[in-house]
C-alpha positions as CSV (number, residue, x, y, z in Angstrom):
1,M,103.4,114.6,148.3
2,L,101.5,117.0,146.1
3,N,98.4,115.5,144.3
4,A,98.3,115.5,140.5
5,R,95.5,118.1,140.9
6,G,96.6,120.9,143.2
7,R,94.5,122.4,146.0
8,V,94.0,126.1,146.3
9,L,92.4,127.9,149.3
10,I,91.1,131.5,148.8
11,V,90.7,133.4,152.1
12,E,88.8,136.6,151.2
13,D,86.0,138.2,153.3
14,A,84.3,139.8,150.2
15,P,82.2,137.0,148.7
16,A,81.9,138.6,145.3
17,L,85.7,138.9,145.0
18,A,86.3,135.4,146.3
19,E,83.9,134.0,143.7
20,T,85.6,136.1,141.0
21,Y,89.0,134.7,141.9
22,A,87.6,131.1,141.9
23,E,86.2,131.8,138.4
24,Y,89.6,133.0,137.2
25,L,91.1,129.7,138.3
26,K,88.5,127.3,136.7
27,T,90.9,126.8,133.7
28,E,93.7,125.7,135.9
29,N,94.5,122.1,137.1
30,C,93.4,122.7,140.6
31,S,90.4,122.5,143.0
32,V,89.4,125.7,144.7
33,D,87.9,126.3,148.2
34,I,86.8,129.6,149.7
35,L,86.8,130.8,153.4
36,G,86.0,134.2,154.8
37,T,87.9,134.5,158.1
38,G,91.4,133.9,159.4
39,K,90.3,131.5,162.1
40,Q,88.4,129.4,159.6
41,A,91.5,129.3,157.4
42,L,93.9,128.4,160.3
43,A,91.7,125.5,161.3
44,A,91.4,124.3,157.8
45,V,95.1,124.4,156.9
46,T,96.1,122.7,160.1
47,V,93.9,119.7,159.3
48,L,94.6,119.5,155.6
49,P,97.1,122.0,154.2
50,P,96.3,123.2,150.7
51,D,99.1,123.5,148.1
52,V,98.5,127.2,147.6
53,L,96.8,129.8,149.9
54,V,95.6,133.0,148.3
55,L,95.4,135.2,151.4
56,D,93.8,138.7,151.8
57,V,95.6,140.9,154.3
58,N,92.6,142.7,155.7
59,L,90.4,140.0,157.2
60,P,87.5,140.7,159.7
61,D,89.1,138.8,162.6
62,M,92.8,139.0,162.0
63,N,95.6,140.4,159.8
64,G,96.7,138.1,157.0
65,I,100.3,138.7,157.8
66,D,99.7,137.3,161.3
67,L,98.1,134.3,159.7
68,L,101.1,133.9,157.4
69,R,103.5,134.0,160.4
70,E,101.4,131.3,162.2
71,I,101.5,129.1,159.1
72,R,105.3,129.4,158.9
73,S,105.8,128.8,162.6
74,R,104.0,125.5,162.2
75,S,106.1,124.6,159.2
76,L,103.0,123.8,157.1
77,P,103.9,123.0,153.4
78,I,101.9,125.8,151.8
79,E,102.8,128.4,149.2
80,V,101.2,131.7,150.2
81,V,100.2,134.5,147.8
82,I,99.3,137.7,149.6
83,V,96.5,139.9,148.3
84,T,95.9,143.5,149.4
85,G,94.2,146.7,148.2
86,Q,97.1,148.8,149.5
87,A,100.0,149.1,147.1
88,S,102.5,149.5,149.9
89,V,106.2,148.7,149.5
90,R,106.5,148.2,153.2
91,L,103.7,145.6,153.2
92,A,105.2,143.8,150.2
93,V,108.6,143.6,151.8
94,E,107.1,142.4,155.1
95,S,105.1,139.7,153.2
96,M,108.2,138.4,151.4
97,K,110.2,138.5,154.7
98,E,107.6,136.3,156.4
99,G,107.7,133.8,153.6
100,A,105.1,134.7,151.0
101,L,105.8,133.6,147.5
102,D,104.1,136.6,145.8
103,F,102.3,139.8,146.4
104,L,99.2,140.9,144.4
105,T,97.7,144.4,144.6
106,K,93.9,144.8,143.9
107,P,92.6,145.0,141.3
108,F,94.6,142.4,139.2
109,S,93.7,140.6,136.0
110,A,92.7,137.0,135.6
111,D,95.9,136.2,133.8
112,R,98.0,137.7,136.6
113,L,96.3,135.4,139.2
114,R,96.5,132.4,137.0
115,V,100.2,132.8,136.3
116,T,100.9,133.4,140.0
117,V,98.9,130.3,141.2
118,R,100.4,128.2,138.4
119,N,103.9,129.1,139.5
120,A,103.0,128.5,143.1
121,L,101.6,125.0,142.3
122,E,104.7,124.1,140.3
123,R,107.0,125.3,143.1
124,R,105.0,123.2,145.7
125,K,105.2,120.2,143.4
126,L,109.0,120.5,143.0
127,E,109.5,121.0,146.7
128,S,107.4,117.9,147.4
129,Q,109.4,115.8,145.0
130,V,112.7,117.0,146.4
131,A,111.5,116.2,150.0
132,A,110.4,112.7,148.9
133,I,113.8,112.0,147.2
134,Q,115.7,113.3,150.2
135,E,113.6,111.1,152.5
136,E,114.2,108.0,150.3
137,T,117.9,108.6,149.7
138,G,118.9,110.1,153.0
139,R,117.7,107.4,155.4
140,D,120.5,105.7,157.3
141,R,118.0,103.6,159.4
142,F,114.8,101.8,158.5
143,C,112.8,99.4,160.6
144,G,115.9,98.0,162.4
145,F,118.2,98.1,159.3
146,I,121.2,100.4,159.5
147,G,122.7,101.7,156.2
148,Q,122.8,104.6,153.9
149,S,124.2,102.9,150.7
150,M,122.3,103.0,147.5
151,A,121.9,99.3,147.7
152,M,120.0,99.6,151.0
153,Q,117.9,102.6,149.8
154,S,116.6,100.3,147.1
155,I,115.7,97.6,149.7
156,Y,114.0,100.2,151.9
157,R,111.8,101.3,149.0
158,I,110.8,97.7,148.0
159,V,109.9,96.8,151.6
160,Q,107.9,100.0,152.1
161,N,106.0,99.4,148.9
162,A,105.4,95.7,149.4
163,A,104.3,95.9,153.0
164,A,100.7,97.0,152.3
165,S,100.1,94.0,150.0
166,K,99.2,90.4,150.9
167,A,101.5,89.2,148.1
168,T,104.2,86.6,149.1
169,V,107.7,87.9,149.4
170,F,110.8,85.8,148.7
171,V,113.9,87.1,150.5
172,T,117.3,85.9,149.4
173,G,120.7,86.8,150.6
174,E,123.8,85.4,152.3
175,S,123.7,84.3,156.0
176,G,123.8,87.3,158.3
177,T,122.4,89.9,155.8
178,G,119.1,90.4,157.8
179,K,116.5,88.2,156.2
180,E,114.4,87.8,159.4
181,L,114.7,91.6,160.0
182,C,113.3,92.2,156.5
183,A,110.4,89.9,157.2
184,D,109.7,91.6,160.5
185,A,109.8,95.0,158.8
186,L,107.3,93.8,156.2
187,H,105.0,92.7,159.0
188,K,105.4,95.9,161.1
189,L,104.6,98.2,158.2
190,S,101.6,96.2,157.1
191,R,97.9,96.3,158.1
192,R,98.6,93.0,159.9
193,R,100.9,94.6,162.4
194,E,98.5,94.0,165.3
195,K,98.3,90.3,164.5
196,P,100.9,87.6,165.2
197,F,104.3,87.4,163.5
198,V,105.3,83.7,163.6
199,A,108.8,82.6,162.4
200,I,109.8,79.1,161.5
201,N,113.4,78.1,160.7
202,C,113.0,75.1,158.4
203,A,116.7,74.1,158.8
204,A,116.5,74.0,162.6
205,I,113.6,71.5,162.8
206,P,113.9,67.8,162.0
207,R,112.2,67.0,158.7
208,D,109.8,64.5,160.2
209,L,108.6,67.2,162.6
210,L,108.5,70.1,160.3
211,E,105.0,69.4,158.9
212,S,103.6,69.4,162.5
213,E,105.4,72.6,163.3
214,V,104.0,74.4,160.3
215,F,100.5,72.9,160.0
216,G,99.9,71.4,163.5
217,H,98.7,68.0,164.6
218,A,95.8,66.3,166.4
219,K,96.3,64.5,169.7
220,G,97.5,60.9,169.0
221,A,98.5,61.6,165.4
222,F,101.9,60.1,166.1
223,T,104.0,58.9,169.0
224,G,104.6,61.8,171.3
225,A,101.6,63.8,170.1
226,T,100.0,64.0,173.6
227,A,97.9,67.1,172.8
228,D,96.5,69.1,170.0
229,R,98.9,71.6,168.4
230,A,97.7,74.5,166.3
231,G,100.9,74.8,164.2
232,A,102.6,78.0,162.9
233,A,100.1,78.6,160.1
234,L,97.1,78.7,162.4
235,Q,99.0,80.6,165.1
236,A,99.8,83.3,162.5
237,N,96.1,83.6,161.4
238,G,95.5,87.2,160.4
239,G,99.2,88.0,160.6
240,T,102.5,87.0,158.9
241,L,104.1,83.6,158.7
242,F,107.9,83.7,158.0
243,L,109.4,80.5,156.7
244,D,113.2,80.9,156.9
245,E,115.6,78.6,155.0
246,I,112.6,77.3,153.0
247,C,114.9,75.4,150.6
248,E,115.5,72.9,153.4
249,M,111.8,71.8,153.2
250,D,111.4,68.3,151.7
251,L,109.5,67.8,148.5
252,G,106.5,66.2,150.2
253,L,105.9,69.1,152.5
254,Q,106.5,71.5,149.6
255,A,103.5,69.9,147.9
256,K,101.3,70.6,151.0
257,M,102.7,74.1,151.2
258,L,101.6,74.7,147.6
259,R,98.1,73.5,148.4
260,F,98.0,75.8,151.4
261,L,98.9,78.8,149.3
262,Q,96.3,77.9,146.7
263,T,93.4,77.2,149.0
264,G,94.2,79.2,152.1
265,T,93.4,76.1,154.2
266,V,95.6,73.8,156.4
267,Q,95.0,70.2,157.4
268,R,96.6,69.3,160.7
269,V,98.5,65.9,160.9
270,G,96.1,63.2,161.9
271,E,93.0,65.3,161.2
272,D,90.6,65.3,158.1
273,K,89.0,68.6,158.6
274,P,90.6,71.5,156.8
275,R,90.9,74.8,158.7
276,V,91.1,78.3,157.2
277,A,94.3,80.3,157.8
278,D,94.5,83.9,156.6
279,V,98.3,84.5,156.6
280,R,100.7,86.6,154.6
281,I,103.7,84.4,153.6
282,V,107.3,85.7,153.7
283,C,110.0,83.1,153.0
284,A,113.8,83.3,152.8
285,T,116.8,81.3,151.9
286,N,120.6,81.8,151.7
287,R,120.7,79.5,148.7
288,D,120.0,80.3,145.0
289,P,116.4,79.1,144.7
290,Q,116.5,78.9,141.0
291,S,119.6,76.6,141.2
292,E,117.6,74.5,143.7
293,V,114.7,74.3,141.2
294,A,117.1,73.2,138.4
295,A,118.6,70.5,140.7
296,G,115.2,69.1,141.5
297,R,115.3,70.0,145.2
298,F,112.7,72.7,145.1
299,R,109.4,72.6,143.3
300,E,109.2,74.9,140.4
301,D,105.5,75.6,140.8
302,L,106.0,76.4,144.5
303,F,108.9,78.7,143.7
304,Y,106.9,80.8,141.2
305,R,104.0,80.9,143.7
306,L,106.3,82.3,146.4
307,N,108.5,84.5,144.3
308,V,105.9,87.2,143.7
309,I,108.0,90.0,145.2
310,P,111.7,89.1,145.3
311,V,114.0,90.9,147.7
312,D,117.7,90.2,147.4
313,L,119.6,91.6,150.4
314,P,123.1,92.7,149.5
315,P,126.1,91.3,151.4
316,L,127.9,93.8,153.7
317,R,131.0,93.9,151.3
318,E,128.8,95.6,148.6
319,R,127.4,98.2,150.9
320,D,130.2,100.7,150.8
321,H,130.6,102.6,154.2
322,D,127.5,101.0,155.8
323,V,130.0,98.8,157.7
324,L,131.2,101.8,159.7
325,L,127.6,103.0,160.5
326,I,126.8,99.5,161.7
327,A,130.0,99.1,163.7
328,R,129.6,102.4,165.4
329,H,126.0,101.5,166.4
330,F,127.1,98.2,167.9
331,L,130.1,99.9,169.7
332,R,127.7,102.3,171.4
333,Q,125.2,99.6,172.2
334,F,127.8,97.1,173.7
335,A,129.7,99.9,175.5
336,V,126.5,100.8,177.4
337,E,125.6,97.1,178.1
338,D,129.1,96.3,179.5
339,A,129.7,99.7,181.1
340,K,132.7,100.4,178.9
341,K,134.0,103.9,177.7
342,F,134.5,103.2,174.0
343,T,133.3,106.0,171.8
344,G,134.9,105.3,168.4
345,F,137.4,103.5,166.2
346,S,140.9,104.7,165.2
347,P,141.5,105.4,161.5
348,A,143.5,102.2,161.2
349,V,140.6,100.1,162.5
350,E,138.1,101.8,160.3
351,A,140.4,101.1,157.3
352,A,140.6,97.5,158.4
353,L,136.8,97.2,158.8
354,L,136.3,98.6,155.3
355,A,138.9,96.3,153.8
356,Y,137.6,93.1,155.3
357,A,135.2,91.0,153.1
358,W,132.8,90.1,156.0
359,P,131.8,86.6,154.8
360,G,129.5,86.4,157.9
361,N,128.0,89.8,157.0
362,V,126.3,91.9,159.8
363,R,126.2,89.0,162.2
364,E,130.0,88.6,162.0
365,L,130.5,92.3,162.4
366,Q,128.2,92.3,165.5
367,N,130.2,89.5,167.0
368,T,133.5,91.2,166.2
369,V,132.6,94.4,167.9
370,R,131.2,92.6,171.0
371,N,134.5,90.7,171.2
372,I,136.4,94.0,171.2
373,V,134.2,95.6,173.8
374,V,134.2,92.7,176.2
375,L,138.0,92.0,176.1
376,N,139.4,95.5,176.0
377,E,139.4,98.9,177.8
378,G,139.7,102.4,176.5
379,T,137.8,105.1,174.7
380,T,139.1,104.4,171.1
381,V,139.3,101.0,169.5
382,E,142.9,100.5,168.3
383,F,144.1,98.0,165.7
384,D,145.7,95.7,168.2
385,M,142.3,95.2,169.9
386,L,140.9,93.5,166.9
387,P,140.4,89.7,167.4
388,R,143.6,87.8,166.5
389,A,142.0,85.8,163.6
390,F,140.6,89.1,162.2
391,Q,144.0,90.7,162.3
392,L,145.6,87.9,160.4
393,G,142.8,88.1,157.9
394,V,143.0,91.8,157.2
395,G,146.5,92.8,158.4
396,G,147.8,92.7,154.8
397,A,144.9,94.8,153.6
398,A,145.3,97.3,156.4
399,A,149.0,97.6,155.7
400,A,148.3,97.9,152.0
401,A,145.9,100.8,152.7
402,A,148.8,102.7,154.3
403,R,151.2,102.2,151.3
404,P,150.8,102.0,147.6
405,I,150.8,98.6,145.9
406,A,154.2,97.9,144.3
407,M,154.0,98.2,140.5
408,P,156.6,97.2,137.9
409,A,158.7,100.1,136.7
410,A,157.4,101.7,133.4
411,E,158.9,100.0,130.4
412,S,159.4,103.2,128.6
413,T,158.5,106.8,129.5
414,T,157.9,107.6,125.9
415,I,155.0,105.1,125.5
416,L,151.6,106.6,126.2
417,E,148.5,104.6,126.8
418,P,144.8,105.5,127.1
419,L,143.9,106.4,130.7
420,D,141.2,103.6,130.8
421,T,143.8,101.0,129.9
422,V,146.1,102.2,132.7
423,V,143.2,102.3,135.2
424,R,142.1,98.8,134.2
425,R,145.6,97.3,134.5
426,T,146.1,99.0,137.9
427,I,142.8,97.6,139.3
428,E,143.5,94.1,137.9
429,R,147.0,94.1,139.5
430,A,145.6,95.3,142.8
431,I,142.9,92.6,142.8
432,A,145.6,89.9,141.9
433,Q,147.9,91.1,144.7
434,C,145.0,91.0,147.2
435,D,144.2,87.4,146.1
436,G,141.0,88.4,144.4
437,N,139.6,90.2,147.4
438,I,138.0,93.3,145.9
439,P,137.3,95.2,149.2
440,K,141.0,94.8,150.1
441,A,142.1,96.0,146.7
442,A,139.7,99.0,147.0
443,A,141.2,99.9,150.4
444,A,144.7,99.7,149.0
445,L,143.8,101.9,146.0
446,Q,141.8,104.2,148.4
447,V,138.6,103.9,146.5
448,S,135.2,102.5,147.3
449,P,134.6,98.8,146.5
450,S,131.6,99.8,144.5
451,T,133.8,101.8,142.2
452,I,135.8,98.6,141.3
453,Y,132.6,96.5,141.0
454,R,131.1,99.1,138.5
455,R,134.4,99.1,136.5
456,I,134.3,95.3,136.3
457,Q,130.7,95.3,135.2
458,A,131.5,97.8,132.5
459,W,134.4,95.8,131.2
460,Q,132.2,92.6,131.1
461,A,129.5,94.5,129.2
462,E,132.1,95.6,126.6
463,Q,133.2,92.0,126.1
464,A,129.6,90.7,125.8
């Protein structure tokens, strides 16, 4: 990404001319460096490419056009302005052909150089911004996640920005949306990546043992404590502690967790001496934490202490065509594992996958594809290979996708209605006929589910 203040490198073997050019550019928003040979310039731009290179053709050790070719062969992000004392059309054409932005013939005015460098800096800035946007919006994979939808692009940006911080992250989302994968990504992108990542599922451990699992215990602290135990917080020292399903933690332990967050120290069960634990906390739940706070099951002060950076993972039904990207990934993976020949899905199966609501999210999709691969043979997954329960659940939607939803005959061909009214009535009828299942209705209407969701949000905003 281009810095706010651009960097210009002048490569000119005549010191007086180089200093003159630098003086011309003093009024511009850029820093200027000067080098006198092609080899020096090539070494410098390879280590730290400037934004703009003002390059003389006749250098003592090499031709400037050859240096330009080398820069382009290495795909260095530099705008090059060629400078020469020979007003040659052939040389100008050759320079442009090799990728130079502009061509200046000596002598030239200060204003001519300023305008040229200003334009080159602006072009580099725009190219840098476009590249950044393309990188952010074009990713279909990120730290184990698979998905190209706008909902997931937003998640990728949050995780990437939050990873460098020590701030606690509170991940919410339905079961199977990838909460532990999100925590793992935060750890792997952080400065703590070389230290331990320790995960505790608060719902999978009996409540009377959870404190010991998190904070550890001393030998003899309770029946069965036959040896000292460090606990997850001390095991993760210097790294990341992931507390999954944290809303399952009882209120007493929540108070101790709050103290841990405030002091950075833990006290093992059966021990008076506090111990320092430098950990980054990431927690997650498939519940609505604010509803848990309102119901008195989760401490409000702990919630606000944890909810510094909230990450709400979208369910699969709100991720448009990500379901197909993920399904194809699992199909390739399981086909290799089980030595099967599957390479893709039939159009009917893809329509069914898109129409299904996926209440179990990515985990359910993973299990569905594995079931198909294990129990069937072939190169293309056909509709009758889908699990029986799945066929019964989406058969109506799959069939609906192949035929229009039946609508009542028009009451009168002479009555005209606003298009928005007709669209709204059509969508509402489709949703009603699909028993409120918006992805099924979207498949029947041959639109993306997100299109219907946006329409509904707009109607609700109009009524507010």
